[in-house]
PyMOL Python script that loads the backbone (N, CA, C, O; Angstrom):
from pymol import cmd

cmd.read_pdbstr("""\
ATOM      1  N   UNK A   1      -5.957  18.267  -3.856  1.00  0.00           N
ATOM      2  CA  UNK A   1      -6.109  18.800  -2.513  1.00  0.00           C
ATOM      3  C   UNK A   1      -7.092  17.897  -1.769  1.00  0.00           C
ATOM      4  O   UNK A   1      -8.054  17.402  -2.355  1.00  0.00           O
ATOM      5  N   UNK A   2      -6.847  17.690  -0.493  1.00  0.00           N
ATOM      6  CA  UNK A   2      -7.762  16.885   0.312  1.00  0.00           C
ATOM      7  C   UNK A   2      -8.531  17.771   1.278  1.00  0.00           C
ATOM      8  O   UNK A   2      -8.128  18.900   1.557  1.00  0.00           O
ATOM      9  N   UNK A   3      -9.625  17.258   1.780  1.00  0.00           N
ATOM     10  CA  UNK A   3     -10.457  18.013   2.713  1.00  0.00           C
ATOM     11  C   UNK A   3      -9.691  18.382   3.975  1.00  0.00           C
ATOM     12  O   UNK A   3      -9.949  19.431   4.565  1.00  0.00           O
ATOM     13  N   UNK A   4      -8.763  17.551   4.396  1.00  0.00           N
ATOM     14  CA  UNK A   4      -7.996  17.843   5.618  1.00  0.00           C
ATOM     15  C   UNK A   4      -7.108  19.078   5.456  1.00  0.00           C
ATOM     16  O   UNK A   4      -6.679  19.657   6.454  1.00  0.00           O
ATOM     17  N   UNK A   5      -6.825  19.489   4.221  1.00  0.00           N
ATOM     18  CA  UNK A   5      -6.009  20.670   3.963  1.00  0.00           C
ATOM     19  C   UNK A   5      -6.841  21.952   3.918  1.00  0.00           C
ATOM     20  O   UNK A   5      -6.280  23.044   3.823  1.00  0.00           O
ATOM     21  N   UNK A   6      -8.154  21.837   3.984  1.00  0.00           N
ATOM     22  CA  UNK A   6      -9.025  23.006   3.937  1.00  0.00           C
ATOM     23  C   UNK A   6      -8.882  23.863   5.181  1.00  0.00           C
ATOM     24  O   UNK A   6      -8.658  23.349   6.277  1.00  0.00           O
ATOM     25  N   UNK A   7      -9.011  25.156   5.011  1.00  0.00           N
ATOM     26  CA  UNK A   7      -8.921  26.079   6.134  1.00  0.00           C
ATOM     27  C   UNK A   7     -10.321  26.555   6.516  1.00  0.00           C
ATOM     28  O   UNK A   7     -11.206  26.604   5.662  1.00  0.00           O
ATOM     29  N   UNK A   8     -10.534  26.906   7.782  1.00  0.00           N
ATOM     30  CA  UNK A   8     -11.858  27.347   8.216  1.00  0.00           C
ATOM     31  C   UNK A   8     -12.389  28.503   7.359  1.00  0.00           C
ATOM     32  O   UNK A   8     -11.678  29.462   7.057  1.00  0.00           O
ATOM     33  N   UNK A   9     -13.657  28.373   6.983  1.00  0.00           N
ATOM     34  CA  UNK A   9     -14.306  29.399   6.183  1.00  0.00           C
ATOM     35  C   UNK A   9     -14.305  29.124   4.690  1.00  0.00           C
ATOM     36  O   UNK A   9     -14.998  29.817   3.945  1.00  0.00           O
ATOM     37  N   UNK A  10     -13.551  28.135   4.228  1.00  0.00           N
ATOM     38  CA  UNK A  10     -13.505  27.862   2.794  1.00  0.00           C
ATOM     39  C   UNK A  10     -14.601  26.864   2.407  1.00  0.00           C
ATOM     40  O   UNK A  10     -14.940  25.954   3.163  1.00  0.00           O
ATOM     41  N   UNK A  11     -15.136  27.067   1.211  1.00  0.00           N
ATOM     42  CA  UNK A  11     -16.119  26.138   0.665  1.00  0.00           C
ATOM     43  C   UNK A  11     -15.458  25.369  -0.463  1.00  0.00           C
ATOM     44  O   UNK A  11     -14.870  25.948  -1.376  1.00  0.00           O
ATOM     45  N   UNK A  12     -15.568  24.057  -0.379  1.00  0.00           N
ATOM     46  CA  UNK A  12     -14.918  23.161  -1.328  1.00  0.00           C
ATOM     47  C   UNK A  12     -15.957  22.218  -1.919  1.00  0.00           C
ATOM     48  O   UNK A  12     -17.013  21.996  -1.326  1.00  0.00           O
ATOM     49  N   UNK A  13     -15.654  21.667  -3.086  1.00  0.00           N
ATOM     50  CA  UNK A  13     -16.544  20.704  -3.737  1.00  0.00           C
ATOM     51  C   UNK A  13     -15.846  19.340  -3.749  1.00  0.00           C
ATOM     52  O   UNK A  13     -14.673  19.237  -4.109  1.00  0.00           O
ATOM     53  N   UNK A  14     -16.570  18.314  -3.358  1.00  0.00           N
ATOM     54  CA  UNK A  14     -16.002  16.968  -3.301  1.00  0.00           C
ATOM     55  C   UNK A  14     -15.786  16.431  -4.714  1.00  0.00           C
ATOM     56  O   UNK A  14     -16.698  16.447  -5.541  1.00  0.00           O
ATOM     57  N   UNK A  15     -14.572  15.956  -4.978  1.00  0.00           N
ATOM     58  CA  UNK A  15     -14.254  15.331  -6.273  1.00  0.00           C
ATOM     59  C   UNK A  15     -14.385  13.820  -6.185  1.00  0.00           C
ATOM     60  O   UNK A  15     -14.994  13.192  -7.051  1.00  0.00           O
ATOM     61  N   UNK A  16     -13.811  13.236  -5.135  1.00  0.00           N
ATOM     62  CA  UNK A  16     -13.883  11.781  -4.970  1.00  0.00           C
ATOM     63  C   UNK A  16     -13.548  11.406  -3.534  1.00  0.00           C
ATOM     64  O   UNK A  16     -12.991  12.197  -2.773  1.00  0.00           O
ATOM     65  N   UNK A  17     -13.903  10.175  -3.190  1.00  0.00           N
ATOM     66  CA  UNK A  17     -13.582   9.633  -1.866  1.00  0.00           C
ATOM     67  C   UNK A  17     -12.758   8.389  -2.091  1.00  0.00           C
ATOM     68  O   UNK A  17     -13.184   7.469  -2.789  1.00  0.00           O
ATOM     69  N   UNK A  18     -11.576   8.357  -1.499  1.00  0.00           N
ATOM     70  CA  UNK A  18     -10.692   7.206  -1.644  1.00  0.00           C
ATOM     71  C   UNK A  18     -11.272   5.972  -0.981  1.00  0.00           C
ATOM     72  O   UNK A  18     -12.078   6.069  -0.056  1.00  0.00           O
ATOM     73  N   UNK A  19     -10.857   4.816  -1.459  1.00  0.00           N
ATOM     74  CA  UNK A  19     -11.336   3.565  -0.886  1.00  0.00           C
ATOM     75  C   UNK A  19     -10.892   3.428   0.563  1.00  0.00           C
ATOM     76  O   UNK A  19      -9.715   3.584   0.888  1.00  0.00           O
ATOM     77  N   UNK A  20     -11.843   3.138   1.412  1.00  0.00           N
ATOM     78  CA  UNK A  20     -11.573   2.894   2.822  1.00  0.00           C
ATOM     79  C   UNK A  20     -12.784   2.185   3.411  1.00  0.00           C
ATOM     80  O   UNK A  20     -13.798   2.000   2.738  1.00  0.00           O
ATOM     81  N   UNK A  21     -12.667   1.795   4.661  1.00  0.00           N
ATOM     82  CA  UNK A  21     -13.774   1.146   5.348  1.00  0.00           C
ATOM     83  C   UNK A  21     -14.958   2.086   5.508  1.00  0.00           C
ATOM     84  O   UNK A  21     -16.099   1.634   5.602  1.00  0.00           O
ATOM     85  N   UNK A  22     -14.700   3.388   5.540  1.00  0.00           N
ATOM     86  CA  UNK A  22     -15.749   4.369   5.792  1.00  0.00           C
ATOM     87  C   UNK A  22     -16.389   4.939   4.529  1.00  0.00           C
ATOM     88  O   UNK A  22     -17.315   5.743   4.633  1.00  0.00           O
ATOM     89  N   UNK A  23     -15.933   4.555   3.357  1.00  0.00           N
ATOM     90  CA  UNK A  23     -16.417   5.179   2.131  1.00  0.00           C
ATOM     91  C   UNK A  23     -17.939   5.132   2.015  1.00  0.00           C
ATOM     92  O   UNK A  23     -18.565   6.157   1.746  1.00  0.00           O
ATOM     93  N   UNK A  24     -18.533   3.977   2.209  1.00  0.00           N
ATOM     94  CA  UNK A  24     -19.986   3.888   2.064  1.00  0.00           C
ATOM     95  C   UNK A  24     -20.705   4.677   3.151  1.00  0.00           C
ATOM     96  O   UNK A  24     -21.756   5.264   2.893  1.00  0.00           O
ATOM     97  N   UNK A  25     -20.160   4.700   4.349  1.00  0.00           N
ATOM     98  CA  UNK A  25     -20.785   5.465   5.435  1.00  0.00           C
ATOM     99  C   UNK A  25     -20.714   6.960   5.153  1.00  0.00           C
ATOM    100  O   UNK A  25     -21.690   7.677   5.375  1.00  0.00           O
ATOM    101  N   UNK A  26     -19.569   7.438   4.667  1.00  0.00           N
ATOM    102  CA  UNK A  26     -19.437   8.858   4.334  1.00  0.00           C
ATOM    103  C   UNK A  26     -20.407   9.245   3.222  1.00  0.00           C
ATOM    104  O   UNK A  26     -21.016  10.314   3.266  1.00  0.00           O
ATOM    105  N   UNK A  27     -20.548   8.376   2.229  1.00  0.00           N
ATOM    106  CA  UNK A  27     -21.466   8.666   1.136  1.00  0.00           C
ATOM    107  C   UNK A  27     -22.917   8.660   1.624  1.00  0.00           C
ATOM    108  O   UNK A  27     -23.732   9.449   1.146  1.00  0.00           O
ATOM    109  N   UNK A  28     -23.244   7.784   2.564  1.00  0.00           N
ATOM    110  CA  UNK A  28     -24.588   7.759   3.140  1.00  0.00           C
ATOM    111  C   UNK A  28     -24.886   9.051   3.892  1.00  0.00           C
ATOM    112  O   UNK A  28     -26.035   9.488   3.944  1.00  0.00           O
ATOM    113  N   UNK A  29     -23.859   9.664   4.473  1.00  0.00           N
ATOM    114  CA  UNK A  29     -24.035  10.914   5.212  1.00  0.00           C
ATOM    115  C   UNK A  29     -24.065  12.136   4.295  1.00  0.00           C
ATOM    116  O   UNK A  29     -24.138  13.266   4.778  1.00  0.00           O
ATOM    117  N   UNK A  30     -24.009  11.924   2.987  1.00  0.00           N
ATOM    118  CA  UNK A  30     -24.138  13.034   2.058  1.00  0.00           C
ATOM    119  C   UNK A  30     -22.854  13.505   1.428  1.00  0.00           C
ATOM    120  O   UNK A  30     -22.872  14.453   0.643  1.00  0.00           O
ATOM    121  N   UNK A  31     -21.754  12.885   1.738  1.00  0.00           N
ATOM    122  CA  UNK A  31     -20.469  13.262   1.147  1.00  0.00           C
ATOM    123  C   UNK A  31     -20.297  12.521  -0.175  1.00  0.00           C
ATOM    124  O   UNK A  31     -19.615  11.498  -0.238  1.00  0.00           O
ATOM    125  N   UNK A  32     -20.913  13.038  -1.215  1.00  0.00           N
ATOM    126  CA  UNK A  32     -20.833  12.416  -2.527  1.00  0.00           C
ATOM    127  C   UNK A  32     -20.189  13.397  -3.505  1.00  0.00           C
ATOM    128  O   UNK A  32     -20.272  14.609  -3.305  1.00  0.00           O
ATOM    129  N   UNK A  33     -19.551  12.890  -4.556  1.00  0.00           N
ATOM    130  CA  UNK A  33     -18.905  13.788  -5.518  1.00  0.00           C
ATOM    131  C   UNK A  33     -19.870  14.852  -6.043  1.00  0.00           C
ATOM    132  O   UNK A  33     -21.020  14.567  -6.379  1.00  0.00           O
ATOM    133  N   UNK A  34     -19.364  16.092  -6.102  1.00  0.00           N
ATOM    134  CA  UNK A  34     -20.144  17.229  -6.565  1.00  0.00           C
ATOM    135  C   UNK A  34     -20.792  18.022  -5.452  1.00  0.00           C
ATOM    136  O   UNK A  34     -21.293  19.120  -5.693  1.00  0.00           O
ATOM    137  N   UNK A  35     -20.795  17.493  -4.237  1.00  0.00           N
ATOM    138  CA  UNK A  35     -21.425  18.169  -3.107  1.00  0.00           C
ATOM    139  C   UNK A  35     -20.491  19.224  -2.521  1.00  0.00           C
ATOM    140  O   UNK A  35     -19.329  18.926  -2.243  1.00  0.00           O
ATOM    141  N   UNK A  36     -20.978  20.456  -2.327  1.00  0.00           N
ATOM    142  CA  UNK A  36     -20.143  21.466  -1.673  1.00  0.00           C
ATOM    143  C   UNK A  36     -20.129  21.257  -0.152  1.00  0.00           C
ATOM    144  O   UNK A  36     -21.148  20.907   0.444  1.00  0.00           O
ATOM    145  N   UNK A  37     -18.981  21.472   0.452  1.00  0.00           N
ATOM    146  CA  UNK A  37     -18.835  21.416   1.910  1.00  0.00           C
ATOM    147  C   UNK A  37     -18.083  22.655   2.360  1.00  0.00           C
ATOM    148  O   UNK A  37     -17.240  23.180   1.633  1.00  0.00           O
ATOM    149  N   UNK A  38     -18.392  23.117   3.554  1.00  0.00           N
ATOM    150  CA  UNK A  38     -17.707  24.277   4.126  1.00  0.00           C
ATOM    151  C   UNK A  38     -16.933  23.819   5.352  1.00  0.00           C
ATOM    152  O   UNK A  38     -17.482  23.152   6.228  1.00  0.00           O
ATOM    153  N   UNK A  39     -15.671  24.176   5.411  1.00  0.00           N
ATOM    154  CA  UNK A  39     -14.848  23.857   6.581  1.00  0.00           C
ATOM    155  C   UNK A  39     -15.190  24.881   7.655  1.00  0.00           C
ATOM    156  O   UNK A  39     -15.049  26.084   7.437  1.00  0.00           O
ATOM    157  N   UNK A  40     -15.638  24.408   8.813  1.00  0.00           N
ATOM    158  CA  UNK A  40     -16.047  25.308   9.889  1.00  0.00           C
ATOM    159  C   UNK A  40     -14.910  25.610  10.863  1.00  0.00           C
ATOM    160  O   UNK A  40     -14.589  26.773  11.107  1.00  0.00           O
ATOM    161  N   UNK A  41     -14.308  24.569  11.413  1.00  0.00           N
ATOM    162  CA  UNK A  41     -13.242  24.768  12.404  1.00  0.00           C
ATOM    163  C   UNK A  41     -12.546  23.452  12.699  1.00  0.00           C
ATOM    164  O   UNK A  41     -12.982  22.382  12.276  1.00  0.00           O
ATOM    165  N   UNK A  42     -11.454  23.563  13.436  1.00  0.00           N
ATOM    166  CA  UNK A  42     -10.728  22.385  13.907  1.00  0.00           C
ATOM    167  C   UNK A  42     -10.679  22.426  15.421  1.00  0.00           C
ATOM    168  O   UNK A  42     -10.752  23.496  16.024  1.00  0.00           O
ATOM    169  N   UNK A  43     -10.556  21.269  16.027  1.00  0.00           N
ATOM    170  CA  UNK A  43     -10.396  21.190  17.475  1.00  0.00           C
ATOM    171  C   UNK A  43      -9.061  21.833  17.852  1.00  0.00           C
ATOM    172  O   UNK A  43      -8.188  21.979  16.996  1.00  0.00           O
ATOM    173  N   UNK A  44      -8.888  22.216  19.107  1.00  0.00           N
ATOM    174  CA  UNK A  44      -7.650  22.891  19.523  1.00  0.00           C
ATOM    175  C   UNK A  44      -6.367  22.175  19.122  1.00  0.00           C
ATOM    176  O   UNK A  44      -5.381  22.839  18.802  1.00  0.00           O
ATOM    177  N   UNK A  45      -6.343  20.866  19.129  1.00  0.00           N
ATOM    178  CA  UNK A  45      -5.139  20.137  18.742  1.00  0.00           C
ATOM    179  C   UNK A  45      -5.176  19.719  17.277  1.00  0.00           C
ATOM    180  O   UNK A  45      -4.307  18.974  16.823  1.00  0.00           O
ATOM    181  N   UNK A  46      -6.179  20.195  16.531  1.00  0.00           N
ATOM    182  CA  UNK A  46      -6.244  19.944  15.101  1.00  0.00           C
ATOM    183  C   UNK A  46      -7.079  18.749  14.677  1.00  0.00           C
ATOM    184  O   UNK A  46      -7.311  18.562  13.482  1.00  0.00           O
ATOM    185  N   UNK A  47      -7.534  17.940  15.612  1.00  0.00           N
ATOM    186  CA  UNK A  47      -8.288  16.750  15.247  1.00  0.00           C
ATOM    187  C   UNK A  47      -9.387  16.528  16.269  1.00  0.00           C
ATOM    188  O   UNK A  47      -9.061  16.466  17.454  1.00  0.00           O
ATOM    189  N   UNK A  48     -10.633  16.405  15.924  1.00  0.00           N
ATOM    190  CA  UNK A  48     -11.216  16.346  14.583  1.00  0.00           C
ATOM    191  C   UNK A  48     -11.482  17.740  14.007  1.00  0.00           C
ATOM    192  O   UNK A  48     -11.216  18.759  14.644  1.00  0.00           O
ATOM    193  N   UNK A  49     -12.011  17.747  12.793  1.00  0.00           N
ATOM    194  CA  UNK A  49     -12.397  18.999  12.158  1.00  0.00           C
ATOM    195  C   UNK A  49     -13.906  18.971  11.926  1.00  0.00           C
ATOM    196  O   UNK A  49     -14.495  17.903  11.757  1.00  0.00           O
ATOM    197  N   UNK A  50     -14.526  20.147  11.917  1.00  0.00           N
ATOM    198  CA  UNK A  50     -15.967  20.255  11.692  1.00  0.00           C
ATOM    199  C   UNK A  50     -16.218  20.827  10.307  1.00  0.00           C
ATOM    200  O   UNK A  50     -15.583  21.796   9.892  1.00  0.00           O
ATOM    201  N   UNK A  51     -17.160  20.207   9.598  1.00  0.00           N
ATOM    202  CA  UNK A  51     -17.541  20.696   8.275  1.00  0.00           C
ATOM    203  C   UNK A  51     -19.055  20.833   8.214  1.00  0.00           C
ATOM    204  O   UNK A  51     -19.777  20.213   8.994  1.00  0.00           O
ATOM    205  N   UNK A  52     -19.522  21.641   7.293  1.00  0.00           N
ATOM    206  CA  UNK A  52     -20.960  21.770   7.036  1.00  0.00           C
ATOM    207  C   UNK A  52     -21.220  21.145   5.683  1.00  0.00           C
ATOM    208  O   UNK A  52     -20.639  21.555   4.678  1.00  0.00           O
ATOM    209  N   UNK A  53     -22.088  20.157   5.656  1.00  0.00           N
ATOM    210  CA  UNK A  53     -22.448  19.473   4.416  1.00  0.00           C
ATOM    211  C   UNK A  53     -23.970  19.418   4.356  1.00  0.00           C
ATOM    212  O   UNK A  53     -24.631  18.992   5.302  1.00  0.00           O
ATOM    213  N   UNK A  54     -24.507  19.859   3.225  1.00  0.00           N
ATOM    214  CA  UNK A  54     -25.960  19.957   3.038  1.00  0.00           C
ATOM    215  C   UNK A  54     -26.548  20.805   4.156  1.00  0.00           C
ATOM    216  O   UNK A  54     -26.263  22.001   4.207  1.00  0.00           O
ATOM    217  N   UNK A  55     -27.348  20.253   5.044  1.00  0.00           N
ATOM    218  CA  UNK A  55     -27.994  21.081   6.065  1.00  0.00           C
ATOM    219  C   UNK A  55     -27.562  20.739   7.489  1.00  0.00           C
ATOM    220  O   UNK A  55     -28.275  21.050   8.443  1.00  0.00           O
ATOM    221  N   UNK A  56     -26.407  20.105   7.641  1.00  0.00           N
ATOM    222  CA  UNK A  56     -25.971  19.760   8.994  1.00  0.00           C
ATOM    223  C   UNK A  56     -24.458  19.850   9.133  1.00  0.00           C
ATOM    224  O   UNK A  56     -23.726  19.894   8.144  1.00  0.00           O
ATOM    225  N   UNK A  57     -24.005  19.876  10.386  1.00  0.00           N
ATOM    226  CA  UNK A  57     -22.579  19.909  10.696  1.00  0.00           C
ATOM    227  C   UNK A  57     -22.106  18.488  10.990  1.00  0.00           C
ATOM    228  O   UNK A  57     -22.837  17.680  11.563  1.00  0.00           O
ATOM    229  N   UNK A  58     -20.876  18.201  10.587  1.00  0.00           N
ATOM    230  CA  UNK A  58     -20.309  16.870  10.732  1.00  0.00           C
ATOM    231  C   UNK A  58     -18.876  16.997  11.223  1.00  0.00           C
ATOM    232  O   UNK A  58     -18.126  17.842  10.734  1.00  0.00           O
ATOM    233  N   UNK A  59     -18.493  16.171  12.177  1.00  0.00           N
ATOM    234  CA  UNK A  59     -17.110  16.130  12.656  1.00  0.00           C
ATOM    235  C   UNK A  59     -16.411  14.934  12.022  1.00  0.00           C
ATOM    236  O   UNK A  59     -16.926  13.816  12.042  1.00  0.00           O
ATOM    237  N   UNK A  60     -15.232  15.184  11.461  1.00  0.00           N
ATOM    238  CA  UNK A  60     -14.442  14.133  10.820  1.00  0.00           C
ATOM    239  C   UNK A  60     -13.034  14.129  11.384  1.00  0.00           C
ATOM    240  O   UNK A  60     -12.467  15.183  11.667  1.00  0.00           O
ATOM    241  N   UNK A  61     -12.471  12.936  11.547  1.00  0.00           N
ATOM    242  CA  UNK A  61     -11.055  12.851  11.906  1.00  0.00           C
ATOM    243  C   UNK A  61     -10.240  13.317  10.711  1.00  0.00           C
ATOM    244  O   UNK A  61     -10.645  13.111   9.567  1.00  0.00           O
ATOM    245  N   UNK A  62      -9.119  13.930  10.957  1.00  0.00           N
ATOM    246  CA  UNK A  62      -8.263  14.422   9.865  1.00  0.00           C
ATOM    247  C   UNK A  62      -7.812  13.282   8.963  1.00  0.00           C
ATOM    248  O   UNK A  62      -7.670  13.473   7.755  1.00  0.00           O
ATOM    249  N   UNK A  63      -7.589  12.120   9.518  1.00  0.00           N
ATOM    250  CA  UNK A  63      -7.184  10.973   8.718  1.00  0.00           C
ATOM    251  C   UNK A  63      -8.264  10.616   7.702  1.00  0.00           C
ATOM    252  O   UNK A  63      -7.957  10.324   6.546  1.00  0.00           O
ATOM    253  N   UNK A  64      -9.527  10.637   8.126  1.00  0.00           N
ATOM    254  CA  UNK A  64     -10.635  10.338   7.213  1.00  0.00           C
ATOM    255  C   UNK A  64     -10.815  11.461   6.202  1.00  0.00           C
ATOM    256  O   UNK A  64     -11.078  11.196   5.029  1.00  0.00           O
ATOM    257  N   UNK A  65     -10.677  12.712   6.637  1.00  0.00           N
ATOM    258  CA  UNK A  65     -10.804  13.854   5.722  1.00  0.00           C
ATOM    259  C   UNK A  65      -9.688  13.844   4.686  1.00  0.00           C
ATOM    260  O   UNK A  65      -9.859  14.376   3.589  1.00  0.00           O
ATOM    261  N   UNK A  66      -8.558  13.251   5.018  1.00  0.00           N
ATOM    262  CA  UNK A  66      -7.442  13.157   4.095  1.00  0.00           C
ATOM    263  C   UNK A  66      -7.702  12.212   2.926  1.00  0.00           C
ATOM    264  O   UNK A  66      -6.957  12.227   1.946  1.00  0.00           O
ATOM    265  N   UNK A  67      -8.735  11.399   3.013  1.00  0.00           N
ATOM    266  CA  UNK A  67      -9.102  10.478   1.936  1.00  0.00           C
ATOM    267  C   UNK A  67     -10.114  11.090   0.968  1.00  0.00           C
ATOM    268  O   UNK A  67     -10.488  10.467  -0.025  1.00  0.00           O
ATOM    269  N   UNK A  68     -10.550  12.310   1.265  1.00  0.00           N
ATOM    270  CA  UNK A  68     -11.571  12.955   0.435  1.00  0.00           C
ATOM    271  C   UNK A  68     -10.914  14.021  -0.436  1.00  0.00           C
ATOM    272  O   UNK A  68     -10.421  15.030   0.070  1.00  0.00           O
ATOM    273  N   UNK A  69     -10.910  13.796  -1.729  1.00  0.00           N
ATOM    274  CA  UNK A  69     -10.345  14.754  -2.684  1.00  0.00           C
ATOM    275  C   UNK A  69     -11.362  15.855  -2.940  1.00  0.00           C
ATOM    276  O   UNK A  69     -12.534  15.579  -3.196  1.00  0.00           O
ATOM    277  N   UNK A  70     -10.908  17.108  -2.871  1.00  0.00           N
ATOM    278  CA  UNK A  70     -11.788  18.257  -3.084  1.00  0.00           C
ATOM    279  C   UNK A  70     -11.154  19.252  -4.053  1.00  0.00           C
ATOM    280  O   UNK A  70      -9.969  19.162  -4.377  1.00  0.00           O
ATOM    281  N   UNK A  71     -11.964  20.194  -4.502  1.00  0.00           N
ATOM    282  CA  UNK A  71     -11.502  21.294  -5.336  1.00  0.00           C
ATOM    283  C   UNK A  71     -12.232  22.549  -4.863  1.00  0.00           C
ATOM    284  O   UNK A  71     -13.291  22.438  -4.246  1.00  0.00           O
ATOM    285  N   UNK A  72     -11.699  23.728  -5.132  1.00  0.00           N
ATOM    286  CA  UNK A  72     -12.392  24.946  -4.735  1.00  0.00           C
ATOM    287  C   UNK A  72     -13.774  25.007  -5.388  1.00  0.00           C
ATOM    288  O   UNK A  72     -13.923  24.692  -6.569  1.00  0.00           O
ATOM    289  N   UNK A  73     -14.774  25.411  -4.621  1.00  0.00           N
ATOM    290  CA  UNK A  73     -16.125  25.556  -5.176  1.00  0.00           C
ATOM    291  C   UNK A  73     -16.185  26.832  -5.993  1.00  0.00           C
ATOM    292  O   UNK A  73     -15.645  27.862  -5.590  1.00  0.00           O
ATOM    293  N   UNK A  74     -16.835  26.764  -7.129  1.00  0.00           N
ATOM    294  CA  UNK A  74     -16.926  27.937  -8.014  1.00  0.00           C
ATOM    295  C   UNK A  74     -18.052  28.860  -7.593  1.00  0.00           C
ATOM    296  O   UNK A  74     -18.272  29.894  -8.225  1.00  0.00           O
TER     297      UNK A  74
END
""", "prot")
cmd.dss("prot")
cmd.show_as("cartoon", "prot")
cmd.util.cbc("prot")
cmd.orient("prot")
């Protein structure tokens, strides 16, 4: 499952981030394997989406969120 498939209100745990130009930037912002994230909402047309990671909110394009593998948080 990818982060872009998450629905608002769900908490997911990051499994991995696919190789892309943004991988190091996403990891610098706290999106590292094992980190829980909460999907907050999507823009009216579906892109971008807002997530809560650690102590802040972050907006991601759906294309970038599609590169982040997640699993349900226990």
